[in-house]
C-alpha positions as YAML, in Angstrom:
chain: A
units: angstrom
residues:
- id: 1
  name: GLU
  ca: [95.96, 149.33, 73.88]
- id: 2
  name: TRP
  ca: [96.81, 152.50, 71.94]
- id: 3
  name: LYS
  ca: [96.19, 154.61, 75.03]
- id: 4
  name: ILE
  ca: [98.54, 152.48, 77.11]
- id: 5
  name: HIS
  ca: [101.35, 152.85, 74.56]
- id: 6
  name: TRP
  ca: [100.72, 156.57, 74.32]
- id: 7
  name: LYS
  ca: [100.94, 157.08, 78.08]
- id: 8
  name: LEU
  ca: [104.09, 155.03, 78.49]
- id: 9
  name: ARG
  ca: [105.96, 156.43, 75.52]
- id: 10
  name: PRO
  ca: [107.58, 159.48, 77.18]
- id: 11
  name: MET
  ca: [109.07, 157.46, 80.05]
- id: 12
  name: PRO
  ca: [112.84, 156.86, 80.38]
- id: 13
  name: MET
  ca: [113.94, 153.72, 78.58]
- id: 14
  name: VAL
  ca: [116.05, 150.82, 79.87]
- id: 15
  name: VAL
  ca: [117.06, 147.53, 78.24]
- id: 16
  name: ILE
  ca: [116.73, 144.25, 80.13]
- id: 17
  name: SER
  ca: [117.39, 140.88, 78.49]
- id: 18
  name: GLY
  ca: [117.18, 142.36, 75.03]
- id: 19
  name: LEU
  ca: [113.60, 143.70, 75.43]
- id: 20
  name: GLU
  ca: [112.65, 147.38, 75.30]
- id: 21
  name: GLN
  ca: [111.22, 148.36, 78.68]
- id: 22
  name: LYS
  ca: [110.36, 151.50, 80.59]
- id: 23
  name: GLU
  ca: [110.28, 151.89, 84.31]
- id: 24
  name: SER
  ca: [107.56, 153.78, 86.13]
- id: 25
  name: ARG
  ca: [106.44, 154.17, 89.71]
- id: 26
  name: HIS
  ca: [103.02, 155.49, 88.76]
- id: 27
  name: HIS
  ca: [101.48, 152.97, 86.38]
- id: 28
  name: ALA
  ca: [99.80, 149.62, 86.83]
- id: 29
  name: LEU
  ca: [98.19, 147.28, 84.32]
- id: 30
  name: VAL
  ca: [94.97, 145.38, 85.01]
- id: 31
  name: VAL
  ca: [93.97, 142.60, 82.62]
- id: 32
  name: ASP
  ca: [90.98, 140.31, 82.92]
- id: 33
  name: GLY
  ca: [90.86, 136.71, 81.77]
- id: 34
  name: LEU
  ca: [89.01, 137.42, 78.53]
- id: 35
  name: THR
  ca: [91.55, 140.02, 77.39]
- id: 36
  name: LEU
  ca: [94.47, 137.90, 78.59]
- id: 37
  name: ARG
  ca: [93.36, 135.12, 76.28]
- id: 38
  name: PHE
  ca: [94.21, 137.32, 73.28]
- id: 39
  name: PHE
  ca: [97.40, 138.69, 74.83]
- id: 40
  name: LEU
  ca: [98.82, 135.19, 75.26]
- id: 41
  name: GLU
  ca: [98.44, 134.38, 71.56]
- id: 42
  name: ASP
  ca: [101.63, 134.27, 69.51]
- id: 43
  name: ASP
  ca: [100.88, 137.54, 67.69]
- id: 44
  name: PHE
  ca: [100.56, 139.62, 70.87]
- id: 45
  name: ARG
  ca: [102.75, 137.87, 73.45]
- id: 46
  name: LEU
  ca: [105.84, 140.07, 73.08]
- id: 47
  name: ASP
  ca: [103.78, 143.27, 72.87]
- id: 48
  name: PHE
  ca: [101.98, 142.36, 76.07]
- id: 49
  name: LEU
  ca: [105.28, 141.52, 77.76]
- id: 50
  name: ARG
  ca: [106.79, 144.88, 76.77]
- id: 51
  name: ILE
  ca: [103.82, 146.78, 78.11]
- id: 52
  name: ALA
  ca: [103.69, 144.76, 81.32]
- id: 53
  name: ALA
  ca: [107.41, 145.08, 81.96]
- id: 54
  name: ARG
  ca: [107.11, 148.89, 81.90]
- id: 55
  name: CYS
  ca: [104.60, 148.93, 84.74]
- id: 56
  name: ARG
  ca: [105.27, 148.75, 88.43]
- id: 57
  name: SER
  ca: [102.44, 146.27, 88.98]
- id: 58
  name: VAL
  ca: [100.46, 143.97, 86.71]
- id: 59
  name: ILE
  ca: [97.19, 142.44, 87.93]
- id: 60
  name: CYS
  ca: [95.59, 139.54, 86.05]
- id: 61
  name: CYS
  ca: [92.10, 138.89, 87.41]
- id: 62
  name: ARG
  ca: [89.48, 136.22, 86.69]
- id: 63
  name: THR
  ca: [92.01, 134.01, 84.95]
- id: 64
  name: THR
  ca: [92.08, 130.26, 84.40]
- id: 65
  name: PRO
  ca: [94.85, 128.02, 85.77]
- id: 66
  name: LEU
  ca: [96.37, 127.67, 82.29]
- id: 67
  name: GLN
  ca: [96.41, 131.44, 81.84]
- id: 68
  name: LYS
  ca: [98.23, 131.85, 85.15]
- id: 69
  name: ALA
  ca: [100.85, 129.35, 84.02]
- id: 70
  name: GLY
  ca: [101.06, 131.06, 80.63]
- id: 71
  name: VAL
  ca: [101.84, 134.44, 82.20]
- id: 72
  name: VAL
  ca: [104.56, 132.93, 84.38]
- id: 73
  name: GLN
  ca: [106.08, 131.14, 81.39]
- id: 74
  name: LEU
  ca: [105.98, 134.32, 79.31]
- id: 75
  name: VAL
  ca: [107.85, 136.31, 81.95]
- id: 76
  name: ARG
  ca: [110.30, 133.51, 82.69]
- id: 77
  name: ASP
  ca: [111.27, 132.85, 79.06]
- id: 78
  name: GLY
  ca: [110.78, 136.36, 77.66]
- id: 79
  name: LEU
  ca: [112.80, 138.25, 80.29]
- id: 80
  name: ARG
  ca: [115.06, 135.31, 81.18]
- id: 81
  name: VAL
  ca: [114.61, 135.85, 84.88]
- id: 82
  name: MET
  ca: [113.92, 133.66, 87.90]
- id: 83
  name: THR
  ca: [110.21, 133.51, 88.65]
- id: 84
  name: LEU
  ca: [108.40, 132.86, 91.91]
- id: 85
  name: ALA
  ca: [104.76, 131.81, 92.13]
- id: 86
  name: VAL
  ca: [102.64, 131.84, 95.29]
- id: 87
  name: GLY
  ca: [99.30, 130.05, 95.51]
- id: 88
  name: ASP
  ca: [96.88, 128.60, 98.02]
- id: 89
  name: GLY
  ca: [94.48, 126.48, 95.96]
- id: 90
  name: ALA
  ca: [94.20, 123.80, 93.30]
- id: 91
  name: ASN
  ca: [93.80, 126.41, 90.57]
- id: 92
  name: ASP
  ca: [97.34, 127.65, 91.34]
- id: 93
  name: VAL
  ca: [99.07, 124.30, 90.83]
- id: 94
  name: SER
  ca: [99.88, 124.90, 87.14]
- id: 95
  name: MET
  ca: [101.35, 128.32, 87.92]
- id: 96
  name: ILE
  ca: [103.44, 126.95, 90.80]
- id: 97
  name: GLN
  ca: [104.82, 124.13, 88.68]
- id: 98
  name: MET
  ca: [105.66, 126.48, 85.82]
- id: 99
  name: ALA
  ca: [107.67, 128.91, 87.97]
- id: 100
  name: ASN
  ca: [111.29, 128.36, 88.92]
- id: 101
  name: MET
  ca: [110.26, 128.39, 92.56]
- id: 102
  name: GLY
  ca: [106.83, 127.75, 94.00]
- id: 103
  name: ILE
  ca: [105.36, 128.54, 97.41]
- id: 104
  name: GLY
  ca: [102.20, 126.84, 98.57]
- id: 105
  name: ILE
  ca: [99.99, 128.17, 101.36]
- id: 106
  name: ALA
  ca: [98.03, 125.69, 103.41]
- id: 107
  name: GLY
  ca: [94.55, 126.94, 104.10]
- id: 108
  name: VAL
  ca: [90.84, 126.43, 103.64]
- id: 109
  name: GLU
  ca: [91.25, 125.67, 99.92]
- id: 110
  name: GLY
  ca: [93.10, 122.45, 100.55]
- id: 111
  name: MET
  ca: [96.64, 121.12, 100.28]
- id: 112
  name: GLN
  ca: [96.98, 120.82, 96.50]
- id: 113
  name: ALA
  ca: [99.14, 123.93, 96.20]
- id: 114
  name: VAL
  ca: [101.35, 122.80, 99.07]
- id: 115
  name: MET
  ca: [101.89, 119.37, 97.53]
- id: 116
  name: ALA
  ca: [103.04, 120.94, 94.23]
- id: 117
  name: SER
  ca: [105.27, 123.62, 95.76]
- id: 118
  name: ASP
  ca: [108.92, 123.82, 96.77]
- id: 119
  name: PHE
  ca: [108.19, 125.61, 100.05]
- id: 120
  name: ALA
  ca: [105.05, 125.61, 102.18]
- id: 121
  name: ILE
  ca: [103.85, 128.18, 104.72]
- id: 122
  name: GLY
  ca: [100.76, 128.36, 106.89]
- id: 123
  name: ARG
  ca: [99.60, 131.87, 106.00]
- id: 124
  name: PHE
  ca: [100.33, 134.77, 103.64]
- id: 125
  name: TYR
  ca: [101.39, 136.47, 106.85]
- id: 126
  name: PHE
  ca: [104.73, 134.62, 106.78]
- id: 127
  name: LEU
  ca: [105.62, 135.41, 103.17]
- id: 128
  name: LEU
  ca: [107.58, 138.55, 104.08]
- id: 129
  name: LYS
  ca: [109.99, 136.72, 106.36]
- id: 130
  name: LEU
  ca: [110.29, 133.80, 103.95]
- id: 131
  name: LEU
  ca: [111.43, 136.04, 101.10]
- id: 132
  name: LEU
  ca: [113.36, 138.86, 102.72]
- id: 133
  name: VAL
  ca: [115.11, 136.82, 105.42]
- id: 134
  name: HIS
  ca: [115.29, 133.14, 104.55]
- id: 135
  name: GLY
  ca: [115.44, 133.81, 100.82]
- id: 136
  name: HIS
  ca: [118.40, 136.13, 101.29]
- id: 137
  name: TRP
  ca: [120.18, 133.77, 103.66]
- id: 138
  name: CYS
  ca: [119.56, 130.74, 101.46]
- id: 139
  name: TYR
  ca: [121.02, 132.39, 98.37]
- id: 140
  name: ASP
  ca: [124.09, 133.61, 100.25]
- id: 141
  name: ARG
  ca: [124.73, 130.24, 101.91]
- id: 142
  name: ILE
  ca: [124.33, 128.14, 98.77]
- id: 143
  name: SER
  ca: [126.44, 130.52, 96.67]
- id: 144
  name: ARG
  ca: [129.32, 130.51, 99.13]
- id: 145
  name: MET
  ca: [129.07, 126.74, 99.57]
- id: 146
  name: ILE
  ca: [129.33, 126.10, 95.82]
- id: 147
  name: LEU
  ca: [132.27, 128.47, 95.44]
- id: 148
  name: TYR
  ca: [134.00, 126.87, 98.40]
- id: 149
  name: PHE
  ca: [133.60, 123.36, 97.00]
- id: 150
  name: TYR
  ca: [135.09, 124.46, 93.67]
- id: 151
  name: TYR
  ca: [137.91, 126.23, 95.48]
- id: 152
  name: LYS
  ca: [139.04, 123.45, 97.80]
- id: 153
  name: ASN
  ca: [138.92, 120.74, 95.15]
- id: 154
  name: ALA
  ca: [140.77, 122.87, 92.61]
- id: 155
  name: MET
  ca: [143.44, 123.69, 95.16]
- id: 156
  name: PHE
  ca: [143.93, 120.06, 96.17]
- id: 157
  name: VAL
  ca: [144.11, 118.80, 92.59]
- id: 158
  name: LEU
  ca: [146.53, 121.55, 91.53]
- id: 159
  name: LEU
  ca: [148.74, 120.69, 94.49]
- id: 160
  name: ILE
  ca: [149.09, 117.16, 93.16]
- id: 161
  name: PHE
  ca: [149.65, 118.53, 89.66]
- id: 162
  name: TRP
  ca: [152.62, 120.68, 90.72]
- id: 163
  name: TYR
  ca: [154.19, 117.62, 92.32]
- id: 164
  name: GLN
  ca: [153.88, 115.72, 89.04]
- id: 165
  name: ILE
  ca: [155.80, 118.43, 87.18]
- id: 166
  name: TYR
  ca: [158.76, 118.01, 89.53]
- id: 167
  name: ASN
  ca: [158.38, 114.24, 89.51]
- id: 168
  name: GLY
  ca: [158.67, 113.71, 85.77]
- id: 169
  name: PHE
  ca: [154.94, 112.91, 85.49]
- id: 170
  name: SER
  ca: [155.68, 109.46, 86.85]
- id: 171
  name: GLY
  ca: [152.18, 109.08, 88.31]
- id: 172
  name: SER
  ca: [153.36, 108.61, 91.88]
- id: 173
  name: VAL
  ca: [151.54, 110.61, 94.54]
- id: 174
  name: ALA
  ca: [153.25, 111.96, 97.64]
- id: 175
  name: ILE
  ca: [150.04, 112.04, 99.66]
- id: 176
  name: GLU
  ca: [148.96, 108.65, 100.99]
- id: 177
  name: GLN
  ca: [145.84, 107.20, 99.35]
- id: 178
  name: LEU
  ca: [143.71, 107.21, 102.48]
- id: 179
  name: TYR
  ca: [144.41, 110.92, 103.02]
- id: 180
  name: LEU
  ca: [143.32, 111.58, 99.44]
- id: 181
  name: PHE
  ca: [140.10, 109.68, 100.04]
- id: 182
  name: LEU
  ca: [139.28, 111.39, 103.35]
- id: 183
  name: PHE
  ca: [140.10, 114.96, 102.29]
- id: 184
  name: ASN
  ca: [136.60, 115.66, 100.97]
- id: 185
  name: LEU
  ca: [134.81, 113.00, 102.99]
- id: 186
  name: VAL
  ca: [135.98, 113.93, 106.50]
- id: 187
  name: TRP
  ca: [138.63, 116.64, 106.87]
- id: 188
  name: THR
  ca: [136.83, 119.47, 105.05]
- id: 189
  name: SER
  ca: [133.19, 118.36, 104.86]
- id: 190
  name: VAL
  ca: [131.66, 119.07, 108.27]
- id: 191
  name: PRO
  ca: [132.61, 122.78, 108.64]
- id: 192
  name: ILE
  ca: [131.19, 123.79, 105.25]
- id: 193
  name: CYS
  ca: [128.00, 121.83, 105.95]
- id: 194
  name: VAL
  ca: [127.52, 123.75, 109.20]
- id: 195
  name: THR
  ca: [128.21, 127.06, 107.47]
- id: 196
  name: ALA
  ca: [125.83, 126.23, 104.61]
- id: 197
  name: ILE
  ca: [123.07, 125.48, 107.12]
- id: 198
  name: ALA
  ca: [123.51, 128.10, 109.83]
- id: 199
  name: ASP
  ca: [125.42, 131.08, 108.38]
- id: 200
  name: GLN
  ca: [123.67, 134.47, 108.53]
- id: 201
  name: ASN
  ca: [125.42, 137.28, 106.71]
- id: 202
  name: ILE
  ca: [122.96, 139.94, 107.94]
- id: 203
  name: PRO
  ca: [120.68, 139.92, 111.02]
- id: 204
  name: LYS
  ca: [117.04, 139.23, 110.27]
- id: 205
  name: GLU
  ca: [115.85, 142.53, 111.75]
- id: 206
  name: VAL
  ca: [118.05, 144.44, 109.30]
- id: 207
  name: LEU
  ca: [116.77, 142.40, 106.35]
- id: 208
  name: CYS
  ca: [113.15, 143.06, 107.32]
- id: 209
  name: ASN
  ca: [113.70, 146.78, 107.74]
- id: 210
  name: ASN
  ca: [115.66, 147.12, 104.48]
- id: 211
  name: PRO
  ca: [113.85, 145.30, 101.65]
- id: 212
  name: GLU
  ca: [116.38, 146.60, 99.12]
- id: 213
  name: LEU
  ca: [118.87, 144.04, 100.47]
- id: 214
  name: TYR
  ca: [116.81, 141.37, 98.72]
- id: 215
  name: ALA
  ca: [118.46, 142.52, 95.47]
- id: 216
  name: HIS
  ca: [121.67, 140.96, 96.80]
- id: 217
  name: GLY
  ca: [120.40, 137.59, 95.62]
- id: 218
  name: ARG
  ca: [118.16, 138.70, 92.77]
- id: 219
  name: LEU
  ca: [121.10, 140.37, 91.00]
- id: 220
  name: ASP
  ca: [123.55, 137.48, 91.68]
- id: 221
  name: LYS
  ca: [125.97, 139.51, 93.78]
- id: 222
  name: VAL
  ca: [127.73, 136.45, 95.21]
- id: 223
  name: TYR
  ca: [127.61, 133.62, 92.69]
- id: 224
  name: ASN
  ca: [128.67, 135.17, 89.38]
- id: 225
  name: LYS
  ca: [131.47, 134.89, 86.84]
- id: 226
  name: LYS
  ca: [133.62, 137.48, 88.58]
- id: 227
  name: HIS
  ca: [133.58, 135.74, 91.95]
- id: 228
  name: PHE
  ca: [134.06, 132.34, 90.31]
- id: 229
  name: VAL
  ca: [137.18, 133.51, 88.45]
- id: 230
  name: LEU
  ca: [138.59, 135.18, 91.58]
- id: 231
  name: THR
  ca: [137.96, 132.00, 93.58]
- id: 232
  name: MET
  ca: [139.77, 129.87, 91.01]
- id: 233
  name: LEU
  ca: [142.69, 132.31, 90.94]
- id: 234
  name: ASP
  ca: [142.85, 132.13, 94.72]
- id: 235
  name: ALA
  ca: [142.92, 128.32, 94.57]
- id: 236
  name: PHE
  ca: [145.68, 128.51, 91.95]
- id: 237
  name: TRP
  ca: [147.72, 130.87, 94.10]
- id: 238
  name: GLN
  ca: [147.30, 128.87, 97.29]
- id: 239
  name: SER
  ca: [148.27, 125.58, 95.63]
- id: 240
  name: LEU
  ca: [151.44, 127.21, 94.29]
- id: 241
  name: VAL
  ca: [152.29, 128.58, 97.73]
- id: 242
  name: VAL
  ca: [151.76, 125.26, 99.50]
- id: 243
  name: TYR
  ca: [153.82, 123.25, 97.07]
- id: 244
  name: PHE
  ca: [156.76, 125.61, 96.68]
- id: 245
  name: VAL
  ca: [157.00, 126.48, 100.37]
- id: 246
  name: CYS
  ca: [157.20, 122.76, 101.16]
- id: 247
  name: HIS
  ca: [159.64, 122.31, 98.27]
- id: 248
  name: TRP
  ca: [161.84, 125.04, 99.70]
- id: 249
  name: ALA
  ca: [161.58, 123.76, 103.28]
- id: 250
  name: TYR
  ca: [162.75, 120.27, 102.34]
- id: 251
  name: SER
  ca: [165.27, 121.18, 99.64]
- id: 252
  name: ASP
  ca: [168.66, 119.50, 99.97]
- id: 253
  name: SER
  ca: [167.33, 117.02, 102.53]
- id: 254
  name: ASP
  ca: [166.74, 113.29, 102.62]
- id: 255
  name: VAL
  ca: [163.07, 113.55, 103.58]
- id: 256
  name: GLY
  ca: [160.87, 110.66, 102.50]
- id: 257
  name: ILE
  ca: [158.09, 111.01, 99.95]
- id: 258
  name: PHE
  ca: [155.30, 110.38, 102.49]
- id: 259
  name: GLU
  ca: [156.64, 112.88, 105.03]
- id: 260
  name: TYR
  ca: [156.85, 115.44, 102.23]
- id: 261
  name: GLY
  ca: [153.29, 114.63, 101.23]
- id: 262
  name: THR
  ca: [152.07, 114.72, 104.84]
- id: 263
  name: THR
  ca: [153.43, 118.26, 105.20]
- id: 264
  name: MET
  ca: [151.68, 119.40, 102.02]
- id: 265
  name: ASN
  ca: [148.42, 117.73, 103.03]
- id: 266
  name: THR
  ca: [148.50, 119.23, 106.52]
- id: 267
  name: ALA
  ca: [149.11, 122.72, 105.15]
- id: 268
  name: CYS
  ca: [146.32, 122.22, 102.61]
- id: 269
  name: VAL
  ca: [143.78, 121.08, 105.23]
- id: 270
  name: LEU
  ca: [144.68, 123.97, 107.53]
- id: 271
  name: ILE
  ca: [144.47, 126.57, 104.75]
- id: 272
  name: VAL
  ca: [141.08, 125.49, 103.39]
- id: 273
  name: SER
  ca: [139.72, 125.38, 106.95]
- id: 274
  name: LEU
  ca: [140.94, 128.89, 107.76]
- id: 275
  name: HIS
  ca: [139.71, 130.05, 104.35]
- id: 276
  name: LEU
  ca: [136.24, 128.94, 105.38]
- id: 277
  name: ALA
  ca: [136.68, 130.72, 108.71]
- id: 278
  name: ILE
  ca: [137.35, 133.96, 106.81]
- id: 279
  name: GLU
  ca: [134.20, 133.46, 104.74]
- id: 280
  name: THR
  ca: [132.01, 132.61, 107.74]
- id: 281
  name: GLN
  ca: [130.06, 135.66, 108.87]
- id: 282
  name: TYR
  ca: [128.01, 134.34, 111.77]
- id: 283
  name: TRP
  ca: [129.82, 132.34, 114.44]
- id: 284
  name: THR
  ca: [128.23, 130.04, 116.99]
- id: 285
  name: TRP
  ca: [129.65, 127.32, 119.17]
- id: 286
  name: ILE
  ca: [128.61, 124.79, 116.51]
- id: 287
  name: HIS
  ca: [130.80, 126.56, 113.93]
- id: 288
  name: HIS
  ca: [133.78, 126.53, 116.29]
- id: 289
  name: LEU
  ca: [133.22, 122.89, 117.20]
- id: 290
  name: ALA
  ca: [132.97, 121.78, 113.57]
- id: 291
  name: LEU
  ca: [136.06, 123.71, 112.46]
- id: 292
  name: TRP
  ca: [138.49, 122.98, 115.26]
- id: 293
  name: ALA
  ca: [137.25, 119.43, 115.80]
- id: 294
  name: SER
  ca: [137.89, 118.64, 112.13]
- id: 295
  name: LEU
  ca: [141.49, 119.84, 112.43]
- id: 296
  name: ALA
  ca: [141.97, 117.90, 115.69]
- id: 297
  name: VAL
  ca: [140.50, 114.74, 114.17]
- id: 298
  name: TYR
  ca: [142.87, 115.06, 111.23]
- id: 299
  name: LEU
  ca: [145.96, 115.24, 113.45]
- id: 300
  name: LEU
  ca: [144.78, 112.50, 115.79]
- id: 301
  name: PHE
  ca: [143.90, 110.23, 112.90]
- id: 302
  name: GLY
  ca: [147.29, 110.84, 111.30]
- id: 303
  name: VAL
  ca: [149.11, 109.95, 114.51]
- id: 304
  name: ALA
  ca: [147.00, 106.85, 115.16]
- id: 305
  name: TYR
  ca: [147.00, 105.64, 111.55]
- id: 306
  name: ASN
  ca: [150.75, 106.02, 111.11]
- id: 307
  name: ALA
  ca: [151.36, 104.30, 114.45]
- id: 308
  name: ILE
  ca: [149.48, 101.11, 113.60]
- id: 309
  name: CYS
  ca: [149.87, 101.01, 109.82]
- id: 310
  name: CYS
  ca: [152.41, 98.48, 108.57]
- id: 311
  name: PHE
  ca: [152.71, 100.18, 105.18]
- id: 312
  name: PRO
  ca: [155.31, 102.81, 104.15]
- id: 313
  name: PRO
  ca: [153.67, 105.76, 105.99]
- id: 314
  name: TYR
  ca: [154.49, 104.04, 109.31]
- id: 315
  name: TRP
  ca: [155.41, 106.64, 111.98]
- id: 316
  name: THR
  ca: [155.45, 109.41, 109.37]
- id: 317
  name: MET
  ca: [153.19, 111.86, 111.18]
- id: 318
  name: GLU
  ca: [154.99, 111.35, 114.48]
- id: 319
  name: HIS
  ca: [158.36, 112.04, 112.88]
- id: 320
  name: ALA
  ca: [157.10, 115.06, 110.95]
- id: 321
  name: LEU
  ca: [155.56, 116.68, 114.04]
- id: 322
  name: GLY
  ca: [158.98, 116.63, 115.69]
- id: 323
  name: THR
  ca: [160.82, 118.50, 112.91]
- id: 324
  name: VAL
  ca: [161.30, 122.23, 112.44]
- id: 325
  name: GLN
  ca: [160.79, 121.97, 108.68]
- id: 326
  name: PHE
  ca: [157.25, 120.66, 109.11]
- id: 327
  name: TRP
  ca: [156.06, 123.48, 111.38]
- id: 328
  name: ALA
  ca: [157.91, 126.16, 109.40]
- id: 329
  name: ALA
  ca: [156.45, 124.97, 106.11]
- id: 330
  name: VAL
  ca: [152.89, 124.72, 107.46]
- id: 331
  name: PHE
  ca: [153.04, 128.13, 109.16]
- id: 332
  name: LEU
  ca: [154.62, 130.01, 106.25]
- id: 333
  name: ALA
  ca: [152.38, 128.38, 103.66]
- id: 334
  name: THR
  ca: [149.27, 129.28, 105.66]
- id: 335
  name: VAL
  ca: [150.26, 132.91, 106.17]
- id: 336
  name: ILE
  ca: [151.41, 133.52, 102.59]
- id: 337
  name: ALA
  ca: [148.46, 131.68, 101.02]
- id: 338
  name: LEU
  ca: [145.75, 133.51, 102.98]
- id: 339
  name: PHE
  ca: [147.38, 136.95, 103.06]
- id: 340
  name: PRO
  ca: [146.01, 138.20, 99.69]
- id: 341
  name: ARG
  ca: [142.41, 137.27, 100.56]
- id: 342
  name: VAL
  ca: [142.59, 138.87, 104.02]
- id: 343
  name: PHE
  ca: [144.35, 141.98, 102.69]
- id: 344
  name: PHE
  ca: [142.05, 142.67, 99.74]
- id: 345
  name: ARG
  ca: [138.96, 141.84, 101.80]
- id: 346
  name: SER
  ca: [140.03, 144.35, 104.46]
- id: 347
  name: VAL
  ca: [140.81, 147.06, 101.91]
- id: 348
  name: LYS
  ca: [137.53, 146.55, 100.06]
- id: 349
  name: ASN
  ca: [135.41, 146.56, 103.22]
- id: 350
  name: THR
  ca: [137.16, 149.73, 104.37]
- id: 351
  name: LEU
  ca: [137.25, 151.77, 101.17]
- id: 352
  name: ARG
  ca: [134.38, 150.35, 99.10]
- id: 353
  name: PRO
  ca: [132.05, 148.32, 101.29]
- id: 354
  name: SER
  ca: [129.13, 146.60, 99.63]
- id: 355
  name: ILE
  ca: [125.53, 147.28, 100.62]
- id: 356
  name: THR
  ca: [125.48, 144.10, 102.71]
- id: 357
  name: GLN
  ca: [128.70, 145.07, 104.47]
- id: 358
  name: ARG
  ca: [127.32, 148.52, 105.27]
- id: 359
  name: ALA
  ca: [124.17, 146.90, 106.59]
- id: 360
  name: ARG
  ca: [126.21, 144.70, 108.93]
- id: 361
  name: GLN
  ca: [128.27, 147.66, 110.12]
- id: 362
  name: THR
  ca: [125.26, 149.80, 110.94]
- id: 363
  name: ALA
  ca: [123.04, 147.00, 112.30]
- id: 364
  name: SER
  ca: [123.90, 147.62, 115.93]
- id: 365
  name: LYS
  ca: [123.47, 151.40, 115.60]
- id: 366
  name: GLU
  ca: [120.29, 151.77, 113.57]
- id: 367
  name: ASN
  ca: [118.38, 148.54, 114.10]
- id: 368
  name: GLY
  ca: [117.34, 147.14, 117.43]
- id: 369
  name: PRO
  ca: [115.80, 143.75, 118.07]
- id: 370
  name: GLY
  ca: [112.30, 143.33, 116.77]
- id: 371
  name: SER
  ca: [109.89, 141.11, 114.96]
- id: 372
  name: CYS
  ca: [110.19, 140.47, 111.25]
- id: 373
  name: LEU
  ca: [106.46, 139.92, 110.79]
- id: 374
  name: PRO
  ca: [104.14, 142.83, 110.01]
- id: 375
  name: ARG
  ca: [101.85, 144.01, 112.75]
- id: 376
  name: ARG
  ca: [98.20, 143.07, 112.51]
...
């Protein structure tokens, strides 16, 4: 142990999660099960973690299932990082269950590891594509989906809030109840589901040829506090634009409350749909169908519902579609609300593109089609 500390002492120091660590590309640590039993005791756990974290690779051989789980728990709790465990037998079940994410490999040792895992593959051969490609895509899709759900709900609620300020907080709502109910259920649900399932921010060949892009998810480049705050500010801005543009369009007029609310709701549905279109990075005919069909269904439903409904919104959509104020308000609100996102996104991608943006830009020049799996 003294020799290991002596060799690692002159290396450059970094601090990760409050622990003193040193990076090296030339050192590895090999520990057998008998030695690991002492390292996992309370008196030596942190010392072992500090030494292991300074090495490029750590190999624990001839270990018991509980020791495997203990090492995973030590790294997960000590470094406060996400851990991934891969196993193919019953002796790996404890390790797989202890990790944040477990991958089981179906093979000659049985299906116990597969039954305890989150993901299952047929061979170690497919692990590269699972991590570098599908792992990257999955993180990017889920992160953007969560941010989008926060955004569209915050925008819709704030839109109703601004109306209450100018309505004396009476509790009345300009948007008809059925529209409120169907906003999340129908109008804006299908496009984001398609994007969350099928979006691909970078081609798979590029991801396989550039393993450093995996850090995009490991370092939380998409779902973090900065992007969350910017998304909420964008929702705040867009709700203000929608309400006050409609307020200006119908000022000094005798428009009814439901026609006023229909205009705001239409602008809101159109803006959140186009917002998703800006965020979508891989378009297929399914994406187009989900997006434009949702907008068409909204308009057709509004026309049909207001034509047969015997309640106050009767013929509201039909009357609104025939007025200049409706189209002017919807168009101006959409342009003004989305302009900051489009402008800053364009400037950033031009002047300071991220590593993923540079990878997309150079994909067609430097990477041709090919297999993501290593050659045998």
